[in-house]
N, CA, C, O and the ligand as a Tripos MOL2 file, in Angstrom:
@<TRIPOS>MOLECULE
protein
  289   287    73     0     0
PROTEIN
NO_CHARGES

@<TRIPOS>ATOM
      1 N           0.8440   -1.2000    0.0070 N.3       1 MET1
      2 CA          0.0040   -0.0060   -0.0120 C.3       1 MET1
      3 C           0.8680    1.2940    0.0030 C.2       1 MET1
      4 O           1.8390    1.4030    0.7520 O.2       1 MET1
      5 N           0.4990    2.2090   -0.7980 N.am      2 PRO2
      6 CA          1.3120    3.4210   -0.8400 C.3       2 PRO2
      7 C           1.1120    4.3390    0.3990 C.2       2 PRO2
      8 O           0.0090    4.4770    0.9270 O.2       2 PRO2
      9 N           2.1920    4.9320    0.8140 N.am      3 ILE3
     10 CA          2.0830    5.8540    1.9620 C.3       3 ILE3
     11 C           2.2720    7.2680    1.4380 C.2       3 ILE3
     12 O           3.2590    7.5740    0.7700 O.2       3 ILE3
     13 N           1.3090    8.1230    1.7540 N.am      4 TYR4
     14 CA          1.4190    9.4960    1.3030 C.3       4 TYR4
     15 C           1.6460   10.3710    2.5060 C.2       4 TYR4
     16 O           1.3280   10.0140    3.6410 O.2       4 TYR4
     17 N           2.2000   11.5180    2.2270 N.am      5 GLU5
     18 CA          2.5120   12.5060    3.2620 C.3       5 GLU5
     19 C           1.5110   13.6000    3.2170 C.2       5 GLU5
     20 O           1.1930   14.1060    2.1410 O.2       5 GLU5
     21 N           0.9960   13.9900    4.3660 N.am      6 TYR6
     22 CA         -0.0400   15.0220    4.4760 C.3       6 TYR6
     23 C           0.4380   16.0910    5.3860 C.2       6 TYR6
     24 O           1.2490   15.8750    6.2860 O.2       6 TYR6
     25 N          -0.1170   17.3220    5.1150 N.am      7 GLN7
     26 CA          0.0860   18.3840    6.0830 C.3       7 GLN7
     27 C          -1.2370   18.9180    6.5360 C.2       7 GLN7
     28 O          -2.1340   19.1780    5.7340 O.2       7 GLN7
     29 N          -1.3470   19.0780    7.8160 N.am      8 CYS8
     30 CA         -2.6240   19.6340    8.3430 C.3       8 CYS8
     31 C          -2.6410   21.1550    8.1320 C.2       8 CYS8
     32 O          -1.6800   21.8490    8.4660 O.2       8 CYS8
     33 N          -3.7310   21.6480    7.5820 N.am      9 LEU9
     34 CA         -3.8300   23.0960    7.3490 C.3       9 LEU9
     35 C          -4.3240   23.7990    8.5980 C.2       9 LEU9
     36 O          -4.3640   25.0280    8.6560 O.2       9 LEU9
     37 N          -4.6960   23.0220    9.5850 N.am     10 ASN10
     38 CA         -5.2000   23.5790   10.8320 C.3      10 ASN10
     39 C          -4.0800   23.8770   11.8430 C.2      10 ASN10
     40 O          -4.0460   24.9390   12.4640 O.2      10 ASN10
     41 N          -3.1380   22.8730   11.9900 N.am     11 CYS11
     42 CA         -2.0880   22.9920   12.9700 C.3      11 CYS11
     43 C          -0.7060   22.8170   12.3390 C.2      11 CYS11
     44 O           0.2900   22.8050   13.0620 O.2      11 CYS11
     45 N          -0.6150   22.6790   10.9990 N.am     12 ASP12
     46 CA          0.6580   22.5610   10.2970 C.3      12 ASP12
     47 C           1.3970   21.2870   10.6430 C.2      12 ASP12
     48 O           2.5940   21.1700   10.3830 O.2      12 ASP12
     49 N           0.6990   20.3390   11.2230 N.am     13 ASN13
     50 CA          1.3480   19.1000   11.5610 C.3      13 ASN13
     51 C           1.5030   18.2290   10.2390 C.2      13 ASN13
     52 O           0.5760   18.1000    9.4390 O.2      13 ASN13
     53 N           2.7000   17.6680   10.0830 N.am     14 GLN14
     54 CA          2.9300   16.7690    8.8970 C.3      14 GLN14
     55 C           2.9380   15.3540    9.3810 C.2      14 GLN14
     56 O           3.5790   15.0190   10.3770 O.2      14 GLN14
     57 N           2.1860   14.4860    8.6320 N.am     15 PHE15
     58 CA          2.1100   13.0780    9.0120 C.3      15 PHE15
     59 C           1.9140   12.2590    7.7780 C.2      15 PHE15
     60 O           1.5570   12.7700    6.7170 O.2      15 PHE15
     61 N           2.1570   10.9430    7.9310 N.am     16 GLU16
     62 CA          2.0300   10.0040    6.8450 C.3      16 GLU16
     63 C           0.7980    9.1400    7.0520 C.2      16 GLU16
     64 O           0.4350    8.8150    8.1820 O.2      16 GLU16
     65 N           0.1430    8.7640    5.9190 N.am     17 ALA17
     66 CA         -1.0390    7.9300    6.0290 C.3      17 ALA17
     67 C          -1.0740    6.9850    4.8910 C.2      17 ALA17
     68 O          -0.6240    7.2960    3.7890 O.2      17 ALA17
     69 N          -1.6170    5.8060    5.1530 N.am     18 LEU18
     70 CA         -1.7670    4.8010    4.1340 C.3      18 LEU18
     71 C          -2.9900    5.1480    3.3150 C.2      18 LEU18
     72 O          -4.0050    5.5980    3.8450 O.2      18 LEU18
     73 N          -2.8820    4.9370    2.0460 N.am     19 VAL19
     74 CA         -4.0110    5.2030    1.0630 C.3      19 VAL19
     75 C          -4.3270    3.8440    0.4130 C.2      19 VAL19
     76 O          -3.5440    3.2680   -0.3420 O.2      19 VAL19
     77 N          -5.5760    3.3650    0.7800 N.am     20 PHE20
     78 CA         -5.8940    2.0120    0.3280 C.3      20 PHE20
     79 C          -6.3840    2.0210   -1.1260 C.2      20 PHE20
     80 O          -6.2490    1.0000   -1.8010 O.2      20 PHE20
     81 N          -6.9200    3.0770   -1.6170 N.am     21 SER21
     82 CA         -7.4120    3.1380   -3.0300 C.3      21 SER21
     83 C          -7.3040    4.5630   -3.5240 C.2      21 SER21
     84 O          -6.7940    5.4520   -2.8410 O.2      21 SER21
     85 N          -7.7970    4.7490   -4.7240 N.am     22 SER22
     86 CA         -7.6770    6.1080   -5.3080 C.3      22 SER22
     87 C          -8.8140    6.9850   -4.8730 C.2      22 SER22
     88 O          -9.1220    7.9670   -5.5480 O.2      22 SER22
     89 N          -9.4400    6.6720   -3.7830 N.am     23 ASP23
     90 CA        -10.4930    7.5550   -3.3030 C.3      23 ASP23
     91 C          -9.9540    8.8910   -2.9670 C.2      23 ASP23
     92 O          -8.7630    9.0620   -2.7070 O.2      23 ASP23
     93 N         -10.8560    9.8590   -2.9760 N.am     24 GLU24
     94 CA        -10.4480   11.2180   -2.7020 C.3      24 GLU24
     95 C         -10.5280   11.4910   -1.1680 C.2      24 GLU24
     96 O         -10.2550   12.5970   -0.7020 O.2      24 GLU24
     97 N         -10.8870   10.5050   -0.4630 N.am     25 THR25
     98 CA        -10.9850   10.6830    1.0080 C.3      25 THR25
     99 C          -9.6170   10.9020    1.6130 C.2      25 THR25
    100 O          -8.6820   10.1340    1.3870 O.2      25 THR25
    101 N          -9.5250   11.9440    2.3690 N.am     26 GLU26
    102 CA         -8.2800   12.2420    3.0040 C.3      26 GLU26
    103 C          -8.3490   11.9360    4.4930 C.2      26 GLU26
    104 O          -9.3810   12.1080    5.1430 O.2      26 GLU26
    105 N          -7.2000   11.4710    5.0150 N.am     27 PRO27
    106 CA         -7.1880   11.0530    6.4760 C.3      27 PRO27
    107 C          -7.2630   12.2900    7.3810 C.2      27 PRO27
    108 O          -7.0690   13.4180    6.9300 O.2      27 PRO27
    109 N          -7.5400   12.0590    8.6210 N.am     28 ALA28
    110 CA         -7.6180   13.1440    9.5630 C.3      28 ALA28
    111 C          -6.2300   13.3580   10.1310 C.2      28 ALA28
    112 O          -5.4170   12.4330   10.1220 O.2      28 ALA28
    113 N          -5.9270   14.5900   10.6410 N.am     29 CYS29
    114 CA         -4.6950   14.9080   11.1580 C.3      29 CYS29
    115 C          -4.3850   14.0380   12.4030 C.2      29 CYS29
    116 O          -5.2420   13.8150   13.2580 O.2      29 CYS29
    117 N          -3.1700   13.5760   12.4640 N.am     30 SER30
    118 CA         -2.7810   12.7240   13.6040 C.3      30 SER30
    119 C          -2.6630   13.4250   14.9480 C.2      30 SER30
    120 O          -2.5820   12.8130   16.0130 O.2      30 SER30
    121 N          -2.6600   14.7790   14.8270 N.am     31 GLN31
    122 CA         -2.4570   15.5790   16.0310 C.3      31 GLN31
    123 C          -3.7080   16.1820   16.5580 C.2      31 GLN31
    124 O          -4.0150   16.1070   17.7470 O.2      31 GLN31
    125 N          -4.4550   16.8070   15.6180 N.am     32 CYS32
    126 CA         -5.6870   17.5180   16.0790 C.3      32 CYS32
    127 C          -6.9440   16.9290   15.4250 C.2      32 CYS32
    128 O          -8.0490   17.4380   15.6140 O.2      32 CYS32
    129 N          -6.7520   15.8110   14.6260 N.am     33 GLN33
    130 CA         -7.8980   15.1260   14.0690 C.3      33 GLN33
    131 C          -8.7510   15.9590   13.1480 C.2      33 GLN33
    132 O          -9.9190   15.6560   12.9020 O.2      33 GLN33
    133 N          -8.1200   17.0560   12.6230 N.am     34 SER34
    134 CA         -8.8430   17.8900   11.6640 C.3      34 SER34
    135 C          -8.7930   17.2360   10.2980 C.2      34 SER34
    136 O          -7.7890   16.6290    9.9270 O.2      34 SER34
    137 N          -9.8820   17.3630    9.5510 N.am     35 ALA35
    138 CA         -9.9600   16.8080    8.2440 C.3      35 ALA35
    139 C          -9.4850   17.7840    7.1640 C.2      35 ALA35
    140 O          -9.5410   17.4920    5.9690 O.2      35 ALA35
    141 N          -9.0230   18.9370    7.6140 N.am     36 ASN36
    142 CA         -8.5380   19.9770    6.7060 C.3      36 ASN36
    143 C          -7.0490   19.7640    6.4230 C.2      36 ASN36
    144 O          -6.2080   20.4910    6.9500 O.2      36 ASN36
    145 N          -6.7170   18.7520    5.5790 N.am     37 VAL37
    146 CA         -5.3540   18.4280    5.3290 C.3      37 VAL37
    147 C          -5.0590   18.4790    3.8550 C.2      37 VAL37
    148 O          -5.9790   18.3900    3.0420 O.2      37 VAL37
    149 N          -3.7850   18.6220    3.4770 N.am     38 ALA38
    150 CA         -3.3500   18.7080    2.1190 C.3      38 ALA38
    151 C          -2.3360   17.6300    1.8460 C.2      38 ALA38
    152 O          -1.4510   17.3950    2.6690 O.2      38 ALA38
    153 N          -2.4410   16.9470    0.6810 N.am     39 LYS39
    154 CA         -1.4670   15.8790    0.3640 C.3      39 LYS39
    155 C          -0.2300   16.5810   -0.1810 C.2      39 LYS39
    156 O          -0.2730   17.5380   -0.9530 O.2      39 LYS39
    157 N           0.9260   15.9900    0.3140 N.am     40 LEU40
    158 CA          2.1940   16.5110   -0.1130 C.3      40 LEU40
    159 C           2.8210   15.5720   -1.0870 C.2      40 LEU40
    160 O           2.4710   14.3930   -1.1500 O.2      40 LEU40
    161 N           3.7850   16.1080   -1.8770 N.am     41 MET41
    162 CA          4.5160   15.2370   -2.8140 C.3      41 MET41
    163 C           5.5510   14.4530   -2.0320 C.2      41 MET41
    164 O           6.0240   14.8890   -0.9830 O.2      41 MET41
    165 N           5.8810   13.3280   -2.5440 N.am     42 SER42
    166 CA          6.9200   12.4950   -1.9090 C.3      42 SER42
    167 C           8.2180   13.2140   -1.8920 C.2      42 SER42
    168 O           8.7370   13.6480   -2.9200 O.2      42 SER42
    169 N           8.7610   13.3400   -0.6440 N.am     43 ALA43
    170 CA         10.0160   14.1320   -0.4910 C.3      43 ALA43
    171 C          11.1770   13.4770   -1.1430 C.2      43 ALA43
    172 O          12.1300   14.1560   -1.5260 O.2      43 ALA43
    173 N          11.1370   12.1120   -1.2970 N.am     44 GLY44
    174 CA         12.2490   11.3930   -1.8900 C.3      44 GLY44
    175 C          12.4190   11.5800   -3.3870 C.2      44 GLY44
    176 O          13.4580   11.2480   -3.9580 O.2      44 GLY44
    177 N          11.3620   12.1280   -4.0260 N.am     45 CYS45
    178 CA         11.3990   12.2810   -5.4970 C.3      45 CYS45
    179 C          11.6730   13.6940   -5.9060 C.2      45 CYS45
    180 O          11.7330   13.9770   -7.1020 O.2      45 CYS45
    181 N          11.8440   14.5950   -4.9720 N.am     46 ILE46
    182 CA         12.0290   15.9930   -5.3190 C.3      46 ILE46
    183 C          13.5060   16.2320   -5.6880 C.2      46 ILE46
    184 O          14.4000   15.9410   -4.8930 O.2      46 ILE46
    185 N          13.7390   16.7250   -6.8140 N.am     47 LEU47
    186 CA         15.0930   17.0020   -7.2860 C.3      47 LEU47
    187 C          15.4400   18.4710   -7.0750 C.2      47 LEU47
    188 O          14.5740   19.3460   -7.0970 O.2      47 LEU47
    189 N          16.7210   18.7140   -6.8710 N.am     48 ASN48
    190 CA         17.2400   20.0940   -6.7090 C.3      48 ASN48
    191 C          17.3630   20.7130   -8.1140 C.2      48 ASN48
    192 O          18.4540   20.7540   -8.6840 O.2      48 ASN48
    193 N          16.2740   21.1770   -8.6470 N.am     49 SER49
    194 CA         16.2610   21.7060  -10.0160 C.3      49 SER49
    195 C          16.9500   23.0430  -10.0640 C.2      49 SER49
    196 O          17.4100   23.4660  -11.1250 O.2      49 SER49
    197 N          17.0330   23.7300   -8.9170 N.am     50 GLY50
    198 CA         17.6410   25.0630   -8.8870 C.3      50 GLY50
    199 C          19.1180   25.0430   -9.0050 C.2      50 GLY50
    200 O          19.7090   26.0160   -9.4750 O.2      50 GLY50
    201 N          19.7680   23.9400   -8.5860 N.am     51 THR51
    202 CA         21.2270   23.8730   -8.6320 C.3      51 THR51
    203 C          21.7130   23.0330   -9.7620 C.2      51 THR51
    204 O          21.4760   21.8260   -9.8080 O.2      51 THR51
    205 N          22.3900   23.6640  -10.6680 N.am     52 ALA52
    206 CA         22.9640   22.9390  -11.8550 C.3      52 ALA52
    207 C          24.4640   22.7270  -11.6010 C.2      52 ALA52
    208 O          25.2920   23.5410  -12.0100 O.2      52 ALA52
    209 N          24.7890   21.6570  -10.9420 N.am     53 GLY53
    210 CA         26.1560   21.3960  -10.6350 C.3      53 GLY53
    211 C          26.6880   20.1160  -11.3230 C.2      53 GLY53
    212 O          26.8370   20.0740  -12.5440 O.2      53 GLY53
    213 N          26.9590   19.1180  -10.5420 N.am     54 ALA54
    214 CA         27.4840   17.8630  -11.0600 C.3      54 ALA54
    215 C          26.3710   17.0930  -11.7440 C.2      54 ALA54
    216 O          25.5620   16.4500  -11.0750 O.2      54 ALA54
    217 N          26.3170   17.1460  -13.0540 N.am     55 SER55
    218 CA         25.1910   16.4920  -13.7710 C.3      55 SER55
    219 C          25.3390   15.0080  -13.7570 C.2      55 SER55
    220 O          24.3540   14.2980  -13.9650 O.2      55 SER55
    221 N          26.5070   14.5060  -13.5240 N.am     56 SER56
    222 CA         26.7490   13.0770  -13.5970 C.3      56 SER56
    223 C          26.1210   12.3530  -12.3390 C.2      56 SER56
    224 O          25.8430   11.1540  -12.3850 O.2      56 SER56
    225 N          25.9210   13.0840  -11.2760 N.am     57 ASP57
    226 CA         25.4270   12.4830  -10.0360 C.3      57 ASP57
    227 C          23.8700   12.5140   -9.9570 C.2      57 ASP57
    228 O          23.2660   11.8720   -9.0980 O.2      57 ASP57
    229 N          23.2770   13.2500  -10.8430 N.am     58 ILE58
    230 CA         21.8060   13.4990  -10.7600 C.3      58 ILE58
    231 C          21.0470   12.1840  -10.9750 C.2      58 ILE58
    232 O          20.0800   11.9190  -10.2610 O.2      58 ILE58
    233 N          21.4520   11.3760  -11.9180 N.am     59 GLY59
    234 CA         20.7560   10.1790  -12.2110 C.3      59 GLY59
    235 C          20.7840    9.1940  -11.0730 C.2      59 GLY59
    236 O          19.7710    8.5940  -10.7150 O.2      59 GLY59
    237 N          21.9910    9.0360  -10.4970 N.am     60 ALA60
    238 CA         22.1810    8.0220   -9.4380 C.3      60 ALA60
    239 C          21.4160    8.4370   -8.1300 C.2      60 ALA60
    240 O          20.7320    7.6290   -7.5010 O.2      60 ALA60
    241 N          21.5740    9.7170   -7.7720 N.am     61 SER61
    242 CA         20.9500   10.1560   -6.5280 C.3      61 SER61
    243 C          19.4350   10.1780   -6.6280 C.2      61 SER61
    244 O          18.7470    9.9320   -5.6370 O.2      61 SER61
    245 N          18.9110   10.4650   -7.7980 N.am     62 ALA62
    246 CA         17.4630   10.4540   -8.0160 C.3      62 ALA62
    247 C          16.9200    9.0520   -7.9580 C.2      62 ALA62
    248 O          15.8400    8.8280   -7.4110 O.2      62 ALA62
    249 N          17.6350    8.1150   -8.5040 N.am     63 ALA63
    250 CA         17.1460    6.7100   -8.5610 C.3      63 ALA63
    251 C          17.1550    6.1140   -7.1520 C.2      63 ALA63
    252 O          16.3150    5.2730   -6.8310 O.2      63 ALA63
    253 N          18.1030    6.5440   -6.3080 N.am     64 SER64
    254 CA         18.2430    5.9380   -4.9920 C.3      64 SER64
    255 C          17.1030    6.3420   -4.0630 C.2      64 SER64
    256 O          16.7250    5.5600   -3.1910 O.2      64 SER64
    257 N          16.5490    7.5290   -4.2250 N.am     65 GLY65
    258 CA         15.5600    7.9890   -3.2740 C.3      65 GLY65
    259 C          14.1860    7.9770   -3.8810 C.2      65 GLY65
    260 O          13.2300    8.3410   -3.1960 O.2      65 GLY65
    261 N          14.0250    7.5740   -5.1480 N.am     66 CYS66
    262 CA         12.7140    7.6730   -5.7990 C.3      66 CYS66
    263 C          12.2610    6.2790   -6.2220 C.2      66 CYS66
    264 O          12.9080    5.6250   -7.0390 O.2      66 CYS66
    265 N          11.1240    5.8290   -5.6450 N.am     67 ARG67
    266 CA         10.6390    4.5000   -6.0770 C.3      67 ARG67
    267 C           9.5330    4.6580   -7.1030 C.2      67 ARG67
    268 O           8.7780    5.6290   -7.0560 O.2      67 ARG67
    269 N           9.4330    3.7440   -8.0010 N.am     68 PRO68
    270 CA          8.4180    3.7970   -9.0960 C.3      68 PRO68
    271 C           7.0020    3.7240   -8.5120 C.2      68 PRO68
    272 O           6.7320    2.9740   -7.5740 O.2      68 PRO68
    273 N           6.1270    4.5140   -9.0870 N.am     69 ALA69
    274 CA          4.7780    4.5450   -8.6400 C.3      69 ALA69
    275 C           3.9520    3.3380   -9.0520 C.2      69 ALA69
    276 O           4.1480    2.7750  -10.1290 O.2      69 ALA69
    277 N           3.0210    2.9440   -8.1780 N.am     70 GLY70
    278 CA          2.1780    1.8560   -8.5310 C.3      70 GLY70
    279 C           2.7930    0.4820   -8.4150 C.2      70 GLY70
    280 O           2.2490   -0.4900   -8.9380 O.2      70 GLY70
    281 N           3.9390    0.3880   -7.7230 N.am     71 GLY71
    282 CA          4.5560   -0.8910   -7.5480 C.3      71 GLY71
    283 C           3.8040   -1.8220   -6.5900 C.2      71 GLY71
    284 O           3.8340   -3.0430   -6.7410 O.2      71 GLY71
    285 N           3.1410   -1.2340   -5.6200 N.am     72 GLY72
    286 CA          2.3090   -1.9510   -4.7910 C.3      72 GLY72
    287 C           2.9980   -2.6310   -3.5890 C.2      72 GLY72
    288 O           2.3360   -3.2950   -2.7920 O.2      72 GLY72
    289 ZN         -3.8150   19.1350   12.7750 Zn       73 ZN73
@<TRIPOS>BOND
     1     1     2 1
     2     2     3 1
     3     3     4 2
     4     3     5 am
     5     5     6 1
     6     6     7 1
     7     7     8 2
     8     7     9 am
     9     9    10 1
    10    10    11 1
    11    11    12 2
    12    11    13 am
    13    13    14 1
    14    14    15 1
    15    15    16 2
    16    15    17 am
    17    17    18 1
    18    18    19 1
    19    19    20 2
    20    19    21 am
    21    21    22 1
    22    22    23 1
    23    23    24 2
    24    23    25 am
    25    25    26 1
    26    26    27 1
    27    27    28 2
    28    27    29 am
    29    29    30 1
    30    30    31 1
    31    31    32 2
    32    31    33 am
    33    33    34 1
    34    34    35 1
    35    35    36 2
    36    35    37 am
    37    37    38 1
    38    38    39 1
    39    39    40 2
    40    39    41 am
    41    41    42 1
    42    42    43 1
    43    43    44 2
    44    43    45 am
    45    45    46 1
    46    46    47 1
    47    47    48 2
    48    47    49 am
    49    49    50 1
    50    50    51 1
    51    51    52 2
    52    51    53 am
    53    53    54 1
    54    54    55 1
    55    55    56 2
    56    55    57 am
    57    57    58 1
    58    58    59 1
    59    59    60 2
    60    59    61 am
    61    61    62 1
    62    62    63 1
    63    63    64 2
    64    63    65 am
    65    65    66 1
    66    66    67 1
    67    67    68 2
    68    67    69 am
    69    69    70 1
    70    70    71 1
    71    71    72 2
    72    71    73 am
    73    73    74 1
    74    74    75 1
    75    75    76 2
    76    75    77 am
    77    77    78 1
    78    78    79 1
    79    79    80 2
    80    79    81 am
    81    81    82 1
    82    82    83 1
    83    83    84 2
    84    83    85 am
    85    85    86 1
    86    86    87 1
    87    87    88 2
    88    87    89 am
    89    89    90 1
    90    90    91 1
    91    91    92 2
    92    91    93 am
    93    93    94 1
    94    94    95 1
    95    95    96 2
    96    95    97 am
    97    97    98 1
    98    98    99 1
    99    99   100 2
   100    99   101 am
   101   101   102 1
   102   102   103 1
   103   103   104 2
   104   103   105 am
   105   105   106 1
   106   106   107 1
   107   107   108 2
   108   107   109 am
   109   109   110 1
   110   110   111 1
   111   111   112 2
   112   111   113 am
   113   113   114 1
   114   114   115 1
   115   115   116 2
   116   115   117 am
   117   117   118 1
   118   118   119 1
   119   119   120 2
   120   119   121 am
   121   121   122 1
   122   122   123 1
   123   123   124 2
   124   123   125 am
   125   125   126 1
   126   126   127 1
   127   127   128 2
   128   127   129 am
   129   129   130 1
   130   130   131 1
   131   131   132 2
   132   131   133 am
   133   133   134 1
   134   134   135 1
   135   135   136 2
   136   135   137 am
   137   137   138 1
   138   138   139 1
   139   139   140 2
   140   139   141 am
   141   141   142 1
   142   142   143 1
   143   143   144 2
   144   143   145 am
   145   145   146 1
   146   146   147 1
   147   147   148 2
   148   147   149 am
   149   149   150 1
   150   150   151 1
   151   151   152 2
   152   151   153 am
   153   153   154 1
   154   154   155 1
   155   155   156 2
   156   155   157 am
   157   157   158 1
   158   158   159 1
   159   159   160 2
   160   159   161 am
   161   161   162 1
   162   162   163 1
   163   163   164 2
   164   163   165 am
   165   165   166 1
   166   166   167 1
   167   167   168 2
   168   167   169 am
   169   169   170 1
   170   170   171 1
   171   171   172 2
   172   171   173 am
   173   173   174 1
   174   174   175 1
   175   175   176 2
   176   175   177 am
   177   177   178 1
   178   178   179 1
   179   179   180 2
   180   179   181 am
   181   181   182 1
   182   182   183 1
   183   183   184 2
   184   183   185 am
   185   185   186 1
   186   186   187 1
   187   187   188 2
   188   187   189 am
   189   189   190 1
   190   190   191 1
   191   191   192 2
   192   191   193 am
   193   193   194 1
   194   194   195 1
   195   195   196 2
   196   195   197 am
   197   197   198 1
   198   198   199 1
   199   199   200 2
   200   199   201 am
   201   201   202 1
   202   202   203 1
   203   203   204 2
   204   203   205 am
   205   205   206 1
   206   206   207 1
   207   207   208 2
   208   207   209 am
   209   209   210 1
   210   210   211 1
   211   211   212 2
   212   211   213 am
   213   213   214 1
   214   214   215 1
   215   215   216 2
   216   215   217 am
   217   217   218 1
   218   218   219 1
   219   219   220 2
   220   219   221 am
   221   221   222 1
   222   222   223 1
   223   223   224 2
   224   223   225 am
   225   225   226 1
   226   226   227 1
   227   227   228 2
   228   227   229 am
   229   229   230 1
   230   230   231 1
   231   231   232 2
   232   231   233 am
   233   233   234 1
   234   234   235 1
   235   235   236 2
   236   235   237 am
   237   237   238 1
   238   238   239 1
   239   239   240 2
   240   239   241 am
   241   241   242 1
   242   242   243 1
   243   243   244 2
   244   243   245 am
   245   245   246 1
   246   246   247 1
   247   247   248 2
   248   247   249 am
   249   249   250 1
   250   250   251 1
   251   251   252 2
   252   251   253 am
   253   253   254 1
   254   254   255 1
   255   255   256 2
   256   255   257 am
   257   257   258 1
   258   258   259 1
   259   259   260 2
   260   259   261 am
   261   261   262 1
   262   262   263 1
   263   263   264 2
   264   263   265 am
   265   265   266 1
   266   266   267 1
   267   267   268 2
   268   267   269 am
   269   269   270 1
   270   270   271 1
   271   271   272 2
   272   271   273 am
   273   273   274 1
   274   274   275 1
   275   275   276 2
   276   275   277 am
   277   277   278 1
   278   278   279 1
   279   279   280 2
   280   279   281 am
   281   281   282 1
   282   282   283 1
   283   283   284 2
   284   283   285 am
   285   285   286 1
   286   286   287 1
   287   287   288 2
@<TRIPOS>SUBSTRUCTURE
     1 MET1         2 RESIDUE 1 A MET
     2 PRO2         6 RESIDUE 1 A PRO
     3 ILE3        10 RESIDUE 1 A ILE
     4 TYR4        14 RESIDUE 1 A TYR
     5 GLU5        18 RESIDUE 1 A GLU
     6 TYR6        22 RESIDUE 1 A TYR
     7 GLN7        26 RESIDUE 1 A GLN
     8 CYS8        30 RESIDUE 1 A CYS
     9 LEU9        34 RESIDUE 1 A LEU
    10 ASN10       38 RESIDUE 1 A ASN
    11 CYS11       42 RESIDUE 1 A CYS
    12 ASP12       46 RESIDUE 1 A ASP
    13 ASN13       50 RESIDUE 1 A ASN
    14 GLN14       54 RESIDUE 1 A GLN
    15 PHE15       58 RESIDUE 1 A PHE
    16 GLU16       62 RESIDUE 1 A GLU
    17 ALA17       66 RESIDUE 1 A ALA
    18 LEU18       70 RESIDUE 1 A LEU
    19 VAL19       74 RESIDUE 1 A VAL
    20 PHE20       78 RESIDUE 1 A PHE
    21 SER21       82 RESIDUE 1 A SER
    22 SER22       86 RESIDUE 1 A SER
    23 ASP23       90 RESIDUE 1 A ASP
    24 GLU24       94 RESIDUE 1 A GLU
    25 THR25       98 RESIDUE 1 A THR
    26 GLU26      102 RESIDUE 1 A GLU
    27 PRO27      106 RESIDUE 1 A PRO
    28 ALA28      110 RESIDUE 1 A ALA
    29 CYS29      114 RESIDUE 1 A CYS
    30 SER30      118 RESIDUE 1 A SER
    31 GLN31      122 RESIDUE 1 A GLN
    32 CYS32      126 RESIDUE 1 A CYS
    33 GLN33      130 RESIDUE 1 A GLN
    34 SER34      134 RESIDUE 1 A SER
    35 ALA35      138 RESIDUE 1 A ALA
    36 ASN36      142 RESIDUE 1 A ASN
    37 VAL37      146 RESIDUE 1 A VAL
    38 ALA38      150 RESIDUE 1 A ALA
    39 LYS39      154 RESIDUE 1 A LYS
    40 LEU40      158 RESIDUE 1 A LEU
    41 MET41      162 RESIDUE 1 A MET
    42 SER42      166 RESIDUE 1 A SER
    43 ALA43      170 RESIDUE 1 A ALA
    44 GLY44      174 RESIDUE 1 A GLY
    45 CYS45      178 RESIDUE 1 A CYS
    46 ILE46      182 RESIDUE 1 A ILE
    47 LEU47      186 RESIDUE 1 A LEU
    48 ASN48      190 RESIDUE 1 A ASN
    49 SER49      194 RESIDUE 1 A SER
    50 GLY50      198 RESIDUE 1 A GLY
    51 THR51      202 RESIDUE 1 A THR
    52 ALA52      206 RESIDUE 1 A ALA
    53 GLY53      210 RESIDUE 1 A GLY
    54 ALA54      214 RESIDUE 1 A ALA
    55 SER55      218 RESIDUE 1 A SER
    56 SER56      222 RESIDUE 1 A SER
    57 ASP57      226 RESIDUE 1 A ASP
    58 ILE58      230 RESIDUE 1 A ILE
    59 GLY59      234 RESIDUE 1 A GLY
    60 ALA60      238 RESIDUE 1 A ALA
    61 SER61      242 RESIDUE 1 A SER
    62 ALA62      246 RESIDUE 1 A ALA
    63 ALA63      250 RESIDUE 1 A ALA
    64 SER64      254 RESIDUE 1 A SER
    65 GLY65      258 RESIDUE 1 A GLY
    66 CYS66      262 RESIDUE 1 A CYS
    67 ARG67      266 RESIDUE 1 A ARG
    68 PRO68      270 RESIDUE 1 A PRO
    69 ALA69      274 RESIDUE 1 A ALA
    70 GLY70      278 RESIDUE 1 A GLY
    71 GLY71      282 RESIDUE 1 A GLY
    72 GLY72      286 RESIDUE 1 A GLY
    73 ZN73       289 GROUP 0 **** ****
């Protein structure tokens, strides 16, 4: 099951939650139980697009922290 990261818009708490299907139902905040939460992108797949340095290392570092979607 995929784990998504959420941020509570009520108390700014960040937490992870299991998503069983592609439903639009969002989990409640683990801290204040508010349903006002936003889904975050997976932190492991974010690349440093702003820094153009060693281009040879980009492929390796990206692959190490980024898993393919839908693997299950
Ligand atoms: Zn909260």
